Backbone as JSON, one array per atom type, in Angstrom:
{
  "sequence": "MPIDTFLILGSAHSGRRALCADICENALAPVKAAVFVSENEPADEADAKLESLANAAVYRYHQASEFSKIVGGEGFDAQACLFIADSGENLADAVEGFKALCDAGTARLVRVWSVIDCALLEAHGKQLKVYFDALSHFADCVILTNRSNIPNSLIKSLTDGYKKECKPHLVELMDKFGRLKNPLELTVDQARRISMLFDDFDPIDELELDEDNLPEEPFSLERKPDPYMERLPGGHRKNPIPEPPVNK",
  "N": [[-5.91, 21.02, 6.09], [-4.38, 17.86, 6.14], [-5.96, 14.76, 5.16], [-6.59, 11.73, 6.89], [-5.31, 8.83, 5.48], [-5.35, 5.65, 3.92], [-3.21, 3.68, 2.03], [-3.61, 1.42, -0.58], [-2.13, -1.25, -2.06], [-1.54, -3.5, -4.82], [-2.39, -6.13, -7.19], [-4.64, -6.21, -10.07], [-7.84, -7.69, -9.53], [-7.09, -8.77, -7.12], [-8.49, -8.5, -4.79], [-8.76, -6.09, -3.48], [-10.86, -4.25, -3.3], [-12.77, -5.72, -1.97], [-11.45, -5.94, 0.43], [-11.49, -3.22, 1.23], [-14.26, -2.9, 1.57], [-14.76, -4.6, 3.73], [-13.2, -3.38, 5.71], [-14.38, -0.8, 5.87], [-16.97, -1.48, 6.72], [-16.6, -3.04, 9.05], [-14.56, -2.02, 10.61], [-14.09, 0.79, 10.39], [-16.62, 1.99, 10.57], [-18.79, 3.96, 12.66], [-17.54, 5.94, 11.15], [-17.25, 7.94, 8.28], [-16.01, 6.97, 5.15], [-14.02, 7.69, 2.3], [-13.56, 6.05, -0.67], [-11.14, 5.61, -3.01], [-10.91, 4.76, -6.35], [-9.28, 3.75, -9.25], [-10.15, 4.75, -12.58], [-9.3, 2.96, -14.41], [-9.42, 0.45, -13.35], [-10.58, -2.91, -13.62], [-13.97, -4.21, -13.53], [-15.28, -5.41, -10.43], [-16.41, -8.03, -8.3], [-16.9, -7.22, -5.76], [-17.7, -4.63, -5.88], [-20.45, -3.88, -5.75], [-21.13, -4.42, -3.08], [-19.42, -2.68, -1.72], [-20.26, -0.16, -2.64], [-22.78, -0.08, -1.58], [-22.61, 0.4, 1.11], [-23.39, 2.36, 3.93], [-21.6, 4.09, 5.11], [-19.61, 4.55, 3.28], [-18.21, 6.13, 0.46], [-17.68, 6.03, -2.95], [-15.17, 7.09, -5.13], [-14.15, 7.75, -8.39], [-11.07, 8.03, -10.03], [-8.9, 9.52, -12.46], [-6.23, 10.27, -12.55], [-3.82, 10.2, -9.91], [-3.36, 12.7, -8.85], [-5.79, 14.0, -8.86], [-6.99, 13.52, -6.48], [-6.54, 15.54, -4.55], [-8.18, 17.65, -5.43], [-10.69, 16.5, -5.18], [-10.99, 15.86, -2.4], [-10.88, 18.37, -1.41], [-13.11, 19.52, -2.36], [-16.48, 20.93, -2.61], [-18.97, 19.68, -0.48], [-17.69, 17.33, 0.15], [-17.39, 15.05, 2.7], [-16.09, 13.07, 4.1], [-14.24, 11.4, 6.69], [-12.02, 9.87, 6.57], [-9.8, 8.31, 4.19], [-9.55, 5.76, 1.73], [-7.24, 4.81, -0.42], [-6.98, 3.28, -3.37], [-4.41, 2.18, -5.2], [-3.67, 2.57, -8.67], [-3.76, -0.36, -10.42], [-2.86, -0.76, -12.94], [-0.73, 0.82, -13.26], [2.8, 1.15, -12.93], [4.19, -0.2, -9.97], [6.12, 1.25, -8.45], [5.83, 3.82, -9.56], [3.19, 4.34, -8.84], [3.34, 4.44, -6.04], [5.07, 6.58, -5.77], [3.48, 8.6, -6.86], [1.46, 8.77, -4.94], [2.97, 9.56, -2.77], [3.52, 12.16, -3.49], [1.08, 13.4, -2.96], [1.05, 13.32, -0.19], [3.29, 14.91, 0.36], [2.34, 17.3, -0.58], [0.62, 18.0, 1.36], [-1.99, 17.14, 1.34], [-2.83, 14.51, 1.87], [-2.53, 12.39, 4.7], [-0.57, 9.79, 5.43], [-1.7, 6.87, 6.93], [-1.48, 4.05, 7.02], [0.06, 1.52, 4.93], [-1.4, -0.89, 2.96], [-0.67, -3.91, 1.55], [-1.82, -6.06, -0.85], [-1.63, -9.39, -1.54], [-2.13, -11.56, -4.08], [-2.66, -14.84, -3.9], [-3.11, -16.79, -5.83], [-2.01, -15.62, -8.08], [0.59, -15.48, -7.18], [1.24, -18.2, -7.04], [1.12, -18.89, -9.75], [2.89, -17.12, -11.06], [5.07, -16.64, -9.46], [7.95, -16.85, -9.56], [8.69, -15.28, -11.8], [7.69, -12.84, -10.97], [8.94, -12.17, -8.63], [10.37, -9.91, -7.69], [8.33, -8.02, -7.75], [6.52, -8.99, -5.76], [8.23, -8.88, -3.57], [8.59, -6.13, -3.43], [6.01, -5.28, -2.75], [5.91, -6.25, -0.13], [7.97, -4.73, 0.95], [7.01, -2.07, 1.01], [4.86, -2.27, 2.71], [2.79, -1.86, 5.64], [1.0, -3.67, 6.43], [0.44, -6.88, 5.2], [-1.81, -8.53, 3.17], [-3.12, -11.62, 2.49], [-4.73, -13.06, -0.18], [-7.28, -14.77, -2.22], [-6.92, -17.6, -1.76], [-8.03, -20.07, -2.15], [-7.75, -23.42, -3.14], [-5.03, -23.24, -3.21], [-1.89, -24.54, -2.42], [-1.11, -25.22, 0.98], [1.54, -25.24, 1.6], [2.72, -23.3, 0.02], [1.77, -20.88, 1.08], [2.81, -21.11, 3.64], [5.55, -21.15, 3.08], [5.9, -18.55, 2.16], [5.13, -16.94, 4.4], [6.87, -17.96, 6.34], [9.23, -17.13, 5.23], [9.01, -14.36, 5.55], [9.18, -14.21, 8.35], [11.75, -15.24, 8.78], [13.29, -13.28, 7.58], [12.79, -11.27, 9.26], [10.69, -9.44, 8.81], [8.88, -6.53, 9.53], [6.16, -6.0, 9.09], [2.6, -6.63, 9.5], [0.87, -9.73, 8.87], [-1.99, -10.8, 7.35], [-4.84, -12.9, 6.76], [-7.24, -13.18, 4.21], [-10.53, -14.42, 3.92], [-12.55, -16.54, 1.73], [-14.85, -15.13, 1.45], [-14.18, -12.53, 1.48], [-13.41, -11.43, 3.91], [-11.72, -10.37, 6.9], [-10.09, -11.65, 9.83], [-9.62, -9.91, 11.95], [-10.29, -6.97, 11.22], [-10.02, -4.43, 12.35], [-7.47, -4.24, 13.38], [-5.84, -3.61, 11.25], [-6.15, -0.91, 10.91], [-4.8, 0.5, 12.82], [-2.87, 3.24, 13.82], [0.1, 2.99, 13.2], [3.33, 2.73, 12.1], [4.8, 0.07, 10.33], [6.43, -0.6, 8.31], [9.13, -1.46, 6.06], [10.2, 0.32, 4.22], [11.32, 3.68, 4.28], [10.31, 5.8, 3.02], [8.07, 7.45, 3.46], [8.59, 8.58, 5.87], [9.46, 11.13, 8.28], [12.5, 12.94, 8.05], [15.43, 13.51, 9.74], [18.55, 14.35, 9.29], [20.71, 14.77, 11.07], [19.9, 13.61, 13.5], [19.67, 10.95, 12.66], [22.29, 10.26, 12.14], [23.34, 10.12, 14.64], [25.29, 11.64, 16.07], [27.8, 12.75, 18.34], [30.05, 14.48, 20.59], [31.96, 12.58, 21.14], [31.78, 10.87, 19.1], [32.51, 11.41, 16.33], [32.74, 11.41, 12.83], [35.68, 10.69, 10.92], [36.0, 10.93, 8.21], [34.66, 12.76, 5.38], [31.08, 13.22, 5.24], [27.73, 12.63, 4.08], [24.67, 14.48, 4.38], [22.4, 13.75, 3.15], [19.58, 11.66, 2.7], [19.68, 8.23, 1.8], [18.19, 7.14, -1.22], [15.02, 5.43, -1.5], [15.25, 1.99, -2.31], [13.6, 1.09, -4.41], [12.75, 3.4, -5.55], [14.87, 4.78, -6.54], [16.61, 6.34, -9.21], [18.41, 6.02, -12.3], [20.98, 7.99, -14.01], [19.85, 8.42, -16.56], [17.16, 8.43, -16.07], [15.68, 6.09, -15.8], [14.44, 3.5, -13.58], [16.59, 2.27, -11.05], [16.25, -0.2, -9.82], [14.04, -1.79, -11.28], [10.54, -2.59, -11.01], [8.75, -5.4, -11.92], [5.69, -5.71, -13.83], [2.53, -7.06, -12.96], [0.34, -9.43, -14.66], [-2.71, -8.22, -16.16], [-5.1, -9.58, -16.61], [-7.09, -12.27, -15.23]],
  "CA": [[-5.4, 19.94, 6.92], [-4.4, 16.59, 5.4], [-6.93, 13.78, 5.63], [-6.02, 10.42, 7.17], [-5.49, 8.02, 4.28], [-4.72, 4.34, 3.81], [-2.81, 3.37, 0.66], [-3.8, -0.01, -0.84], [-1.36, -1.7, -3.21], [-1.83, -4.87, -5.24], [-2.74, -6.36, -8.59], [-6.07, -6.29, -10.41], [-8.52, -8.92, -9.11], [-6.49, -9.32, -5.91], [-9.42, -8.4, -3.67], [-8.57, -4.84, -2.73], [-12.14, -3.61, -3.0], [-13.37, -6.53, -0.91], [-10.77, -5.5, 1.65], [-12.03, -1.92, 1.62], [-15.63, -3.08, 2.06], [-14.69, -5.19, 5.07], [-12.66, -2.36, 6.61], [-15.4, 0.24, 6.07], [-18.12, -2.02, 7.45], [-16.31, -3.68, 10.33], [-13.48, -1.37, 11.35], [-14.2, 2.25, 10.4], [-17.98, 2.44, 10.88], [-19.62, 4.78, 11.76], [-16.78, 6.97, 10.45], [-17.48, 7.9, 6.83], [-14.76, 6.82, 4.41], [-14.03, 7.88, 0.85], [-12.75, 5.02, -1.3], [-10.71, 6.07, -4.33], [-10.67, 3.65, -7.27], [-8.9, 4.24, -10.57], [-11.05, 4.47, -13.7], [-8.72, 1.88, -15.2], [-9.59, -0.85, -12.71], [-11.7, -3.71, -14.14], [-15.09, -4.42, -12.6], [-15.0, -6.37, -9.37], [-17.66, -8.49, -7.69], [-17.08, -6.54, -4.47], [-18.14, -3.25, -6.12], [-21.83, -3.67, -5.27], [-21.1, -4.39, -1.61], [-18.74, -1.46, -1.3], [-21.09, 1.01, -2.95], [-24.02, -0.13, -0.8], [-22.35, 0.72, 2.51], [-23.85, 3.69, 4.29], [-20.48, 4.95, 5.53], [-18.57, 4.57, 2.24], [-18.49, 6.82, -0.8], [-16.67, 5.62, -3.92], [-14.78, 8.12, -6.09], [-13.3, 7.26, -9.47], [-10.08, 9.03, -10.43], [-8.1, 9.22, -13.65], [-4.87, 10.41, -12.09], [-3.76, 10.34, -8.46], [-3.36, 14.12, -8.5], [-7.18, 14.46, -8.72], [-7.36, 13.31, -5.08], [-6.54, 16.82, -3.84], [-9.36, 18.42, -5.83], [-11.9, 15.85, -4.67], [-11.12, 16.0, -0.95], [-11.07, 19.79, -1.1], [-14.31, 20.0, -3.04], [-17.7, 21.2, -1.86], [-19.79, 18.5, -0.21], [-16.89, 16.17, 0.6], [-17.56, 15.02, 4.15], [-15.48, 11.87, 4.67], [-13.23, 11.65, 7.71], [-10.86, 9.03, 6.25], [-9.77, 7.9, 2.79], [-8.89, 4.52, 1.33], [-6.78, 5.1, -1.77], [-6.56, 2.08, -4.08], [-3.5, 2.57, -6.28], [-3.99, 2.05, -10.0], [-3.0, -1.59, -10.65], [-2.3, -0.7, -14.28], [0.46, 1.68, -13.21], [3.91, 0.49, -12.28], [4.07, -0.06, -8.52], [6.97, 2.35, -7.98], [5.21, 5.08, -9.98], [1.98, 4.54, -8.04], [3.76, 4.86, -4.7], [5.64, 7.92, -5.93], [2.37, 9.52, -7.06], [0.79, 8.98, -3.65], [3.91, 10.34, -1.93], [3.36, 13.57, -3.86], [-0.1, 13.89, -2.25], [1.46, 13.53, 1.19], [4.2, 16.05, 0.37], [1.54, 18.51, -0.83], [-0.21, 18.27, 2.54], [-3.38, 16.75, 1.1], [-3.09, 13.23, 2.54], [-1.6, 11.93, 5.75], [-0.56, 8.33, 5.38], [-1.87, 6.13, 8.18], [-0.82, 2.76, 6.8], [0.05, 0.94, 3.59], [-1.85, -2.28, 2.9], [-0.3, -4.59, 0.31], [-2.64, -7.25, -1.04], [-0.94, -10.38, -2.36], [-3.01, -12.56, -4.69], [-1.92, -16.1, -3.8], [-3.22, -17.49, -7.11], [-1.0, -14.98, -8.93], [1.87, -15.89, -6.63], [1.49, -19.59, -7.45], [1.29, -18.96, -11.2], [3.97, -16.28, -11.59], [5.93, -16.25, -8.34], [9.36, -16.69, -9.93], [8.83, -14.13, -12.7], [7.27, -11.62, -10.3], [9.51, -12.14, -7.27], [10.68, -8.52, -7.32], [7.05, -7.36, -7.49], [6.02, -9.4, -4.45], [9.17, -8.34, -2.59], [8.32, -4.7, -3.3], [4.78, -5.16, -1.97], [6.29, -6.44, 1.26], [8.86, -3.62, 1.32], [6.25, -0.85, 1.29], [3.66, -2.56, 3.5], [2.61, -2.0, 7.08], [0.2, -4.89, 6.56], [0.32, -7.7, 3.99], [-3.04, -9.32, 3.22], [-3.06, -12.73, 1.54], [-6.07, -13.3, -0.72], [-7.44, -15.79, -3.28], [-6.15, -18.75, -1.27], [-8.73, -21.32, -2.47], [-7.03, -24.38, -3.99], [-3.6, -22.94, -3.17], [-1.24, -25.41, -1.43], [-0.71, -24.58, 2.23], [2.99, -25.13, 1.62], [3.08, -22.02, -0.61], [1.49, -19.84, 2.07], [3.78, -21.28, 4.72], [6.86, -20.73, 2.59], [5.9, -17.08, 2.1], [5.11, -16.38, 5.76], [8.13, -18.34, 7.0], [10.26, -16.24, 4.68], [8.87, -13.06, 6.23], [9.71, -14.36, 9.71], [13.2, -15.43, 8.7], [13.88, -12.0, 7.21], [12.39, -10.32, 10.31], [9.84, -8.39, 8.25], [8.08, -5.95, 10.62], [4.75, -5.8, 8.79], [1.63, -7.65, 9.85], [0.4, -10.59, 7.79], [-3.36, -11.19, 7.62], [-5.46, -13.75, 5.74], [-8.62, -12.88, 3.85], [-11.23, -15.64, 3.55], [-13.16, -16.52, 0.4], [-15.97, -14.18, 1.47], [-13.64, -11.17, 1.52], [-13.4, -10.94, 5.29], [-10.54, -10.55, 7.73], [-10.4, -12.07, 11.19], [-9.63, -8.72, 12.79], [-10.02, -5.81, 10.35], [-9.66, -3.23, 13.12], [-6.01, -4.23, 13.59], [-5.19, -3.0, 10.1], [-6.35, 0.54, 10.93], [-4.0, 1.11, 13.89], [-1.95, 4.25, 13.28], [1.45, 2.6, 13.61], [4.14, 2.32, 10.95], [5.52, -1.2, 10.48], [6.99, -0.88, 7.0], [10.57, -1.39, 5.88], [10.49, 1.56, 3.51], [11.29, 4.92, 5.05], [9.96, 6.82, 2.04], [7.06, 8.37, 3.98], [8.97, 9.01, 7.22], [10.18, 12.39, 8.44], [13.94, 12.67, 8.03], [16.34, 14.46, 10.37], [19.86, 13.74, 9.03], [21.59, 14.83, 12.23], [19.45, 12.59, 14.45], [19.93, 9.63, 12.14], [23.72, 9.98, 12.23], [23.64, 9.89, 16.06], [26.59, 12.23, 16.33], [28.1, 13.48, 19.57], [31.46, 14.9, 20.6], [32.82, 11.4, 21.22], [31.48, 9.99, 17.97], [32.57, 12.24, 15.13], [33.42, 10.7, 11.75], [36.92, 11.3, 10.43], [35.86, 11.16, 6.78], [33.47, 13.56, 5.0], [29.85, 12.44, 5.17], [26.6, 13.33, 3.45], [23.46, 14.6, 5.19], [21.27, 13.35, 2.33], [19.12, 10.3, 2.91], [19.76, 7.35, 0.65], [16.85, 6.95, -1.8], [14.41, 4.11, -1.37], [15.82, 1.18, -3.39], [12.7, 0.95, -5.56], [12.5, 4.73, -6.1], [16.11, 5.34, -7.07], [16.7, 6.41, -10.67], [19.71, 6.16, -12.94], [21.1, 9.3, -14.65], [18.96, 8.54, -17.72], [15.77, 8.52, -15.63], [15.1, 4.78, -15.54], [14.61, 3.0, -12.22], [17.76, 1.42, -10.85], [15.72, -1.52, -9.5], [12.67, -1.78, -11.81], [9.59, -3.57, -10.51], [7.95, -5.94, -13.04], [4.25, -5.48, -13.7], [1.77, -8.3, -13.02], [-0.67, -9.44, -15.74], [-3.98, -7.58, -15.81], [-6.16, -10.57, -16.66], [-7.03, -13.33, -14.24]],
  "C": [[-5.46, 18.62, 6.15], [-5.38, 15.6, 6.01], [-6.23, 12.43, 5.82], [-6.35, 9.46, 6.02], [-4.71, 6.72, 4.37], [-4.42, 4.1, 2.33], [-2.89, 1.86, 0.46], [-3.12, -0.38, -2.14], [-1.73, -3.13, -3.56], [-2.26, -4.93, -6.69], [-4.25, -6.31, -8.81], [-6.61, -7.65, -9.99], [-7.92, -9.53, -7.84], [-7.39, -9.25, -4.7], [-9.3, -7.13, -2.87], [-9.88, -4.14, -2.41], [-12.93, -4.41, -1.98], [-12.75, -6.16, 0.44], [-11.33, -4.18, 2.14], [-13.44, -2.03, 2.17], [-15.62, -3.63, 3.47], [-14.19, -4.16, 6.08], [-13.71, -1.28, 6.9], [-16.52, -0.25, 6.97], [-17.76, -2.44, 8.87], [-15.16, -3.08, 11.13], [-13.68, 0.14, 11.47], [-15.58, 2.75, 10.82], [-18.07, 2.84, 12.36], [-18.86, 5.89, 11.04], [-17.0, 6.82, 8.94], [-16.14, 7.89, 6.11], [-14.99, 7.07, 2.92], [-13.06, 6.85, 0.26], [-12.43, 5.46, -2.72], [-10.28, 4.89, -5.18], [-10.34, 4.23, -8.64], [-9.95, 3.86, -11.62], [-10.57, 3.28, -14.52], [-8.93, 0.49, -14.6], [-10.75, -1.61, -13.33], [-12.77, -3.88, -13.09], [-14.73, -5.52, -11.62], [-16.31, -6.77, -8.7], [-17.91, -7.85, -6.33], [-17.59, -5.11, -4.63], [-19.51, -2.98, -5.53], [-21.87, -3.56, -3.76], [-20.5, -3.08, -1.12], [-19.62, -0.24, -1.5], [-22.4, 1.04, -2.17], [-23.84, 0.29, 0.65], [-22.7, 2.17, 2.81], [-22.69, 4.63, 4.62], [-19.34, 4.97, 4.51], [-19.06, 5.3, 1.0], [-17.35, 6.5, -1.76], [-16.43, 6.75, -4.93], [-13.86, 7.49, -7.12], [-12.34, 8.38, -9.89], [-9.35, 8.55, -11.68], [-6.62, 9.27, -13.33], [-4.88, 10.66, -10.59], [-3.85, 11.79, -8.02], [-4.77, 14.67, -8.31], [-7.67, 14.31, -7.28], [-7.5, 14.65, -4.35], [-7.78, 17.64, -4.16], [-10.63, 17.84, -5.24], [-12.06, 16.08, -3.18], [-11.3, 17.46, -0.54], [-12.32, 20.37, -1.69], [-15.51, 20.19, -2.13], [-18.5, 19.9, -1.69], [-19.0, 17.27, 0.22], [-16.9, 16.14, 2.12], [-16.97, 13.77, 4.8], [-14.42, 12.26, 5.7], [-11.96, 10.82, 7.48], [-10.94, 8.63, 4.78], [-9.04, 6.56, 2.65], [-8.52, 4.69, -0.14], [-6.23, 3.83, -2.41], [-5.71, 2.5, -5.27], [-3.88, 1.88, -7.58], [-3.13, 0.82, -10.28], [-2.4, -1.64, -12.04], [-1.05, 0.17, -14.36], [1.58, 0.9, -12.53], [3.89, 0.8, -10.78], [4.9, 1.11, -7.98], [6.37, 3.71, -8.35], [3.97, 5.38, -9.16], [2.32, 5.02, -6.64], [4.31, 6.29, -4.75], [4.53, 8.96, -6.11], [1.62, 9.8, -5.77], [1.68, 9.79, -2.7], [3.78, 11.82, -2.23], [2.14, 14.19, -3.16], [0.23, 14.18, -0.79], [2.36, 14.77, 1.29], [3.45, 17.36, 0.16], [0.65, 18.87, 0.35], [-1.66, 17.93, 2.37], [-3.75, 15.48, 1.86], [-2.06, 13.01, 3.64], [-1.66, 10.41, 5.78], [-0.7, 7.73, 6.77], [-1.14, 4.8, 8.07], [-0.88, 2.39, 5.32], [-0.37, -0.52, 3.72], [-1.45, -2.85, 1.55], [-1.05, -5.9, 0.22], [-1.92, -8.19, -2.0], [-1.93, -11.46, -2.78], [-2.24, -13.88, -4.73], [-2.02, -16.94, -5.08], [-2.19, -16.93, -8.1], [0.4, -15.39, -8.48], [2.23, -17.31, -7.07], [1.82, -19.67, -8.94], [2.53, -18.23, -11.7], [4.98, -15.87, -10.53], [7.38, -16.0, -8.71], [9.57, -15.45, -10.8], [8.56, -12.8, -11.99], [7.84, -11.49, -8.88], [9.79, -10.72, -6.81], [9.4, -7.75, -7.0], [6.53, -7.7, -6.1], [6.94, -8.91, -3.33], [8.9, -6.85, -2.36], [7.03, -4.45, -2.52], [5.06, -5.3, -0.48], [7.11, -5.26, 1.77], [8.08, -2.38, 1.74], [5.17, -1.03, 2.35], [3.83, -2.4, 5.01], [1.84, -3.29, 7.38], [0.17, -5.59, 5.2], [-0.92, -8.58, 4.16], [-2.98, -10.36, 2.12], [-4.48, -13.1, 1.12], [-6.06, -14.41, -1.76], [-6.65, -17.06, -2.94], [-6.82, -20.09, -1.58], [-7.89, -22.14, -3.45], [-5.53, -24.07, -4.08], [-2.96, -23.83, -2.1], [-0.83, -24.63, -0.18], [0.8, -24.37, 2.3], [3.47, -23.81, 1.01], [2.89, -20.88, 0.37], [2.52, -19.9, 3.18], [5.17, -20.83, 4.3], [6.97, -19.2, 2.57], [5.99, -16.49, 3.51], [6.36, -16.74, 6.55], [9.28, -17.47, 6.52], [10.22, -14.87, 5.33], [9.47, -13.12, 7.63], [11.22, -14.46, 9.71], [13.91, -14.12, 8.4], [13.51, -10.89, 8.2], [11.6, -9.14, 9.74], [8.92, -7.84, 9.35], [6.58, -5.86, 10.36], [3.87, -6.95, 9.3], [1.33, -8.51, 8.63], [-0.99, -11.09, 8.19], [-3.9, -12.02, 6.45], [-6.88, -13.28, 5.48], [-9.3, -14.17, 3.42], [-11.93, -15.48, 2.19], [-14.37, -15.59, 0.31], [-15.49, -12.73, 1.54], [-13.58, -10.58, 2.9], [-12.07, -11.25, 5.97], [-10.97, -10.97, 9.13], [-10.51, -10.87, 12.12], [-9.3, -7.48, 11.97], [-9.58, -4.57, 11.1], [-8.15, -3.12, 13.31], [-5.28, -3.54, 12.44], [-5.23, -1.47, 10.14], [-5.55, 1.25, 12.02], [-2.96, 2.05, 13.28], [-0.54, 3.99, 13.8], [2.21, 2.1, 12.39], [4.89, 1.03, 11.26], [6.25, -1.55, 9.18], [8.52, -0.76, 7.01], [10.95, -0.06, 5.23], [10.37, 2.76, 4.43], [10.88, 6.1, 4.16], [9.02, 7.88, 2.62], [7.43, 8.93, 5.36], [9.66, 10.36, 7.2], [11.67, 12.07, 8.6], [14.71, 13.81, 8.66], [17.75, 13.87, 10.24], [20.78, 13.74, 10.24], [21.21, 13.76, 13.24], [19.81, 11.2, 13.96], [21.41, 9.26, 12.2], [24.17, 9.69, 13.66], [25.04, 10.39, 16.41], [26.65, 12.84, 17.72], [29.59, 13.77, 19.58], [32.44, 13.73, 20.67], [32.65, 10.47, 20.03], [31.41, 10.8, 16.68], [33.33, 11.5, 14.03], [34.65, 11.44, 11.27], [36.83, 11.67, 8.96], [34.66, 12.06, 6.5], [32.24, 12.67, 4.88], [28.73, 13.31, 4.6], [25.41, 13.36, 4.4], [22.21, 14.22, 4.38], [20.89, 11.9, 2.62], [19.3, 9.49, 1.64], [18.36, 7.13, 0.09], [16.33, 5.55, -1.53], [14.89, 3.26, -2.54], [14.93, 1.04, -4.61], [12.36, 2.3, -6.21], [13.7, 5.28, -6.85], [16.15, 5.26, -8.6], [18.15, 6.55, -11.12], [19.79, 7.54, -13.61], [20.16, 9.49, -15.85], [17.49, 8.61, -17.36], [15.1, 7.2, -15.35], [15.33, 4.36, -14.1], [15.84, 2.12, -12.13], [17.34, -0.02, -10.57], [14.27, -1.61, -9.98], [11.82, -2.9, -11.25], [8.77, -4.09, -11.7], [6.47, -5.75, -12.76], [3.49, -6.79, -13.86], [0.78, -8.27, -14.19], [-1.98, -8.86, -15.26], [-5.1, -8.61, -15.73], [-5.98, -11.63, -15.58], [-6.23, -14.5, -14.8]]
}
């Protein structure tokens, strides 16, 4: 049976492990959670807090595919998983790798949390616009972090843009102590993402056909690929996502 899993996207140093610590302590407890962190992730000041929690167990992975072996292994007793995608991997590849776990029946996606580092946004917003747009595209919840000394106008511009574009995802603010105002809200099992990559697909239902609404031209029953997943004949992504810098 697949295990309920939250996918956490974002750049290195964006505060994803602080987010996991807050969720484990103040939203999931007493449920035991397994937190998956890539071996490639740099050390984080939230590591000590996360590893000290009684209801959290931290697992380091080299490749996303190792998730299946760990959750199926002897002694694994977590009831939920928080999977932090490798920030050193291209965002599209990381999402695709996690999708493979869901397709294999190992993980059941509950929600996608995209963490946006506001300091990174201020410094590289123009160069990384596609990256930040992709984080919003895949997210059920967008969490804004590292907001100290960031102009309020930048935050307002971002959130106003989400409203103007009618983005369905939640937007939450993390304070400088790594806490959310209402962490429990992020764990609600309700999809709010734009991407339909993880959704069940019934081509007939989606076409909404009936005897009075039949198309005259030939039509395809294949779903259009997610815009960030689509590949060209040579194998390259049609809409490549730029990669954020690793260093602060």
